[in-house]
VEXMAR-772841 format. One record per residue (C-alpha): residue in three letters; x negated, y negated, z. Coordinates in steps of 0.05 Angstrom, whole numbers, padded with zeros to 5 digits, always signed. Layout:
N
ALAXYZ
...
//
This chain:
317
MET+00441+00140+00211
LYS+00375+00120+00251
LYS+00383+00038+00245
TYR+00311-00003+00238
THR+00302-00062+00271
TYR+00258-00117+00276
THR+00228-00177+00335
GLU+00177-00206+00302
LYS+00149-00217+00226
LYS+00074-00212+00216
ASP+00032-00212+00156
THR+00001-00130+00137
ARG-00066-00173+00126
SER-00065-00189+00203
GLY-00066-00117+00212
PHE-00123-00096+00178
GLY-00165-00160+00210
ASP-00150-00125+00279
GLY-00152-00058+00257
LEU-00224-00072+00230
THR-00247-00123+00304
GLU-00221-00066+00339
LEU-00267-00021+00295
GLY-00324-00064+00311
ARG-00321-00044+00378
THR-00300+00028+00374
ASN-00358+00046+00314
PRO-00426+00015+00319
ASN-00434+00031+00233
VAL-00371+00000+00217
VAL-00397-00060+00172
ALA-00354-00118+00138
LEU-00369-00153+00070
CYS-00320-00219+00042
ALA-00320-00248-00017
ASP-00311-00322-00003
LEU-00245-00302+00026
ILE-00256-00296+00114
GLY-00193-00328+00133
SER-00149-00289+00075
LEU-00162-00235+00099
LYS-00170-00248+00178
MET-00239-00224+00187
ASP-00252-00275+00229
GLN-00257-00243+00303
PHE-00297-00185+00281
ILE-00360-00244+00247
LYS-00345-00276+00320
GLU-00355-00205+00357
ASN-00414-00178+00307
PRO-00450-00221+00265
GLU-00500-00182+00248
ARG-00454-00131+00209
PHE-00420-00189+00163
PHE-00445-00200+00093
GLN-00418-00262+00064
ILE-00425-00245-00007
GLY-00392-00309-00041
ILE-00350-00315-00113
ALA-00396-00247-00127
GLU-00349-00187-00119
ALA-00388-00144-00167
ASN-00443-00151-00125
MET-00402-00140-00075
ILE-00377-00069-00090
GLY-00462-00047-00103
ILE-00484-00077-00035
ALA-00418-00031-00003
ALA-00449+00022-00041
GLY-00519+00018-00016
LEU-00490+00009+00052
THR-00473+00073+00050
ILE-00534+00106+00039
GLY-00558+00084+00108
GLY-00501+00117+00145
LYS-00470+00052+00155
ILE-00379+00052+00137
PRO-00373-00006+00087
PHE-00308-00053+00090
THR-00307-00096+00030
GLY-00256-00159+00026
THR-00221-00194-00021
PHE-00150-00200-00050
ALA-00135-00146-00083
ASN-00134-00176-00161
PHE-00209-00194-00149
SER-00219-00118-00109
THR-00192-00072-00172
GLY-00188-00108-00237
ARG-00257-00159-00225
VAL-00298-00103-00209
TYR-00271-00031-00232
ASP-00331-00019-00272
GLN-00373-00021-00212
ILE-00324+00020-00167
ARG-00321+00066-00219
GLN-00398+00086-00227
SER-00424+00061-00154
VAL-00367+00080-00113
ALA-00314+00124-00139
TYR-00363+00170-00194
SER-00424+00166-00133
GLY-00376+00189-00076
LYS-00389+00137-00038
ASN-00360+00126+00036
VAL-00335+00058+00022
LYS-00270+00029+00048
ILE-00245-00027-00010
CYS-00196-00071+00026
ALA-00154-00114-00012
SER-00098-00167+00008
HIS-00048-00207-00031
ALA-00022-00146-00073
GLY+00039-00150-00114
VAL+00080-00205-00127
THR+00090-00227-00051
LEU+00029-00264-00048
GLY+00084-00316-00091
GLU+00061-00390-00095
ASP-00016-00374-00116
GLY+00018-00353-00177
ALA+00009-00306-00232
THR-00065-00303-00244
HIS-00083-00288-00176
GLN-00023-00231-00167
ILE-00038-00160-00197
LEU+00024-00105-00202
GLU-00028-00050-00241
ASP-00082-00041-00178
ILE-00049+00030-00154
GLY-00054+00056-00219
MET-00129+00036-00240
MET-00151+00053-00163
LYS-00107+00128-00167
MET-00140+00148-00239
LEU-00211+00137-00203
PRO-00236+00215-00181
GLY-00249+00225-00112
MET-00207+00158-00087
THR-00153+00159-00030
VAL-00107+00103-00047
ILE-00073+00074+00015
ASN-00006+00023+00020
PRO+00022+00019+00092
CYS+00087-00032+00097
ASP+00078-00071+00167
TYR+00033-00097+00210
ASN+00024-00028+00255
GLN+00019+00016+00201
THR-00032-00029+00168
LYS-00083-00035+00229
ALA-00068+00039+00244
ALA-00086+00061+00177
THR-00153+00013+00175
ILE-00172+00045+00241
ALA-00162+00114+00206
ILE-00198+00109+00143
ALA-00264+00091+00178
ASP-00267+00169+00206
PHE-00252+00188+00138
ASP-00303+00204+00094
GLY-00299+00188+00019
PRO-00275+00126-00014
VAL-00211+00083+00005
TYR-00174+00035-00028
LEU-00128+00001+00020
ARG-00071-00040-00002
PHE-00036-00096+00035
GLY-00009-00170+00029
ARG-00008-00239+00051
PRO+00070-00254+00075
LYS+00100-00241+00137
VAL+00141-00184+00140
PRO+00184-00140+00192
ILE+00146-00101+00241
PHE+00185-00039+00245
MET+00134+00019+00257
PRO+00124+00041+00331
GLU+00055+00000+00356
ASP+00021+00067+00370
ILE+00037+00105+00313
LYS-00006+00160+00285
PHE-00037+00147+00221
GLU-00043+00212+00177
ILE-00075+00202+00109
GLY-00031+00241+00061
LYS+00033+00256+00096
GLY+00092+00216+00091
ILE+00146+00190+00150
GLN+00215+00212+00141
LEU+00242+00152+00168
THR+00329+00170+00162
GLU+00366+00238+00150
GLY+00402+00236+00083
THR+00440+00284+00040
ASP+00468+00239-00020
VAL+00398+00212-00041
THR+00324+00203-00029
ILE+00278+00140-00034
VAL+00213+00143-00030
ALA+00182+00084-00014
THR+00118+00043-00002
GLY+00094-00016+00024
HIS+00134-00079+00030
LEU+00184-00040-00006
VAL+00192+00015+00053
TRP+00234-00037+00095
GLU+00273-00067+00031
SER+00296+00013+00019
LEU+00317+00009+00093
GLN+00360-00052+00086
ALA+00395-00014+00030
ALA+00401+00056+00066
GLU+00446+00016+00115
GLN+00484-00026+00057
LEU+00496+00050+00024
GLU+00521+00080+00092
ALA+00572+00026+00094
GLU+00590+00047+00023
GLY+00598+00122+00048
ILE+00525+00145+00014
SER+00472+00178+00047
ALA+00404+00165+00033
GLU+00346+00192+00062
VAL+00285+00148+00063
ILE+00215+00165+00058
ASN+00151+00114+00072
ILE+00100+00147+00033
HIS+00039+00103+00061
THR-00012+00147+00026
ILE-00005+00151-00063
LYS-00061+00199-00063
PRO-00067+00246-00056
LEU+00008+00248-00043
ASP+00059+00286+00006
GLU+00091+00332-00047
GLU+00122+00375+00003
ILE+00171+00322+00038
ILE+00189+00289-00029
LEU+00208+00360-00056
LYS+00237+00384+00022
SER+00284+00324+00019
ILE+00309+00329-00055
ALA+00324+00405-00045
LYS+00374+00374+00000
THR+00399+00308-00037
GLY+00386+00329-00118
CYS+00364+00257-00134
ILE+00311+00216-00111
VAL+00295+00132-00121
THR+00222+00097-00112
ALA+00208+00042-00095
GLU+00141+00007-00098
GLU+00118-00073-00105
HIS+00078-00048-00172
ASN+00087-00035-00250
LYS+00139+00020-00260
LEU+00069+00038-00298
GLY+00017+00082-00258
GLY+00049+00070-00196
LEU+00081+00115-00140
GLY+00138+00123-00190
GLU+00112+00165-00235
SER+00066+00198-00187
VAL+00133+00224-00159
ALA+00157+00235-00234
ARG+00091+00285-00239
THR+00109+00318-00184
LEU+00185+00323-00201
ALA+00167+00348-00276
LEU+00119+00407-00249
ASN+00168+00432-00194
LYS+00232+00410-00197
PRO+00259+00357-00253
THR+00311+00315-00216
PRO+00346+00253-00232
GLN+00299+00190-00214
GLU+00301+00124-00226
PHE+00248+00080-00209
VAL+00250+00016-00164
ALA+00183-00027-00200
THR+00157-00088-00241
ASN+00178-00073-00317
ASP+00113-00078-00358
THR+00109-00142-00334
PHE+00054-00204-00299
GLY+00088-00237-00250
GLU+00099-00329-00241
SER+00087-00373-00181
GLY+00142-00371-00131
THR+00161-00352-00059
PRO+00156-00282-00052
ASP+00230-00271-00036
GLN+00238-00318-00109
LEU+00204-00269-00140
MET+00222-00192-00100
VAL+00302-00226-00130
LYS+00274-00237-00205
TYR+00230-00175-00215
GLY+00286-00126-00183
LEU+00247-00115-00116
ASP+00291-00133-00053
ALA+00350-00082-00029
SER+00394-00091-00081
ALA+00353-00074-00130
VAL+00350-00008-00085
VAL+00426-00004-00080
LYS+00439-00003-00151
ALA+00386+00047-00172
VAL+00406+00095-00118
LYS+00479+00086-00154
LYS+00458+00096-00223
VAL+00417+00162-00197
ILE+00471+00188-00160
SER+00508+00178-00220
ARG+00459+00225-00260
LYS+00462+00282-00222
//
């Protein structure tokens, strides 16, 4: 099995900030809006280089979405930035009516997703945002796994015509994807080959799944790990090809079991090839305050949880 290593940890929100800065230099139509969280969204350098293309909206997220939708009419490509909780839950009606229903080319960029924003606590955490966004007709939903992939995704969505929800996080996580990675919307990436089980993971859970695959290999279990960075549209082809070989699947995500990647995969299996599936995700619950590592363990989102799910699903073949 191919081994993945890392030499550095970096937050995915910095990948967004650096990708946005690069877009500022290459695409004059890109503009940025923020709801009073410039530092948290790593927008500082973009603003320094392009002050006339930045709009500080303040703590008025609904207004931010409305302004972004309006900017698209003049040909601008607006990137909005705030925490995932405020990017979705607080402004769902504005996104639905002004962006999705109207088909506006707004890029909704959401940091501090999941439980790994940690000590900021439960009120700032969100574990239902993927479900909320994927339910909107025409909305593309992207959840990259590390700094390099987040930077590549940020750059890629500027050339994509249509509304996008780009989800990333606060903590520093291993960088293991290539620096020059090509980001293809809607195309999963097979990271390891395996014959006993398919592990389909997104976001921070991709690294945990790779660690799980190494543990499983040591026990004689061959796991195929697939990085599903685009949850909608879902790359059904790569999933169905893999489970035809392995005969069972585990989905892994930093999100509620209800409405996330796992449910999208389950639908694909039900319509094409019913297959035993186990879910690594939070179980219909809110988060709480704690360190990211503590919360990943408590809510069953770490590599050991993936290993446990794999053994369970293999027993169901």
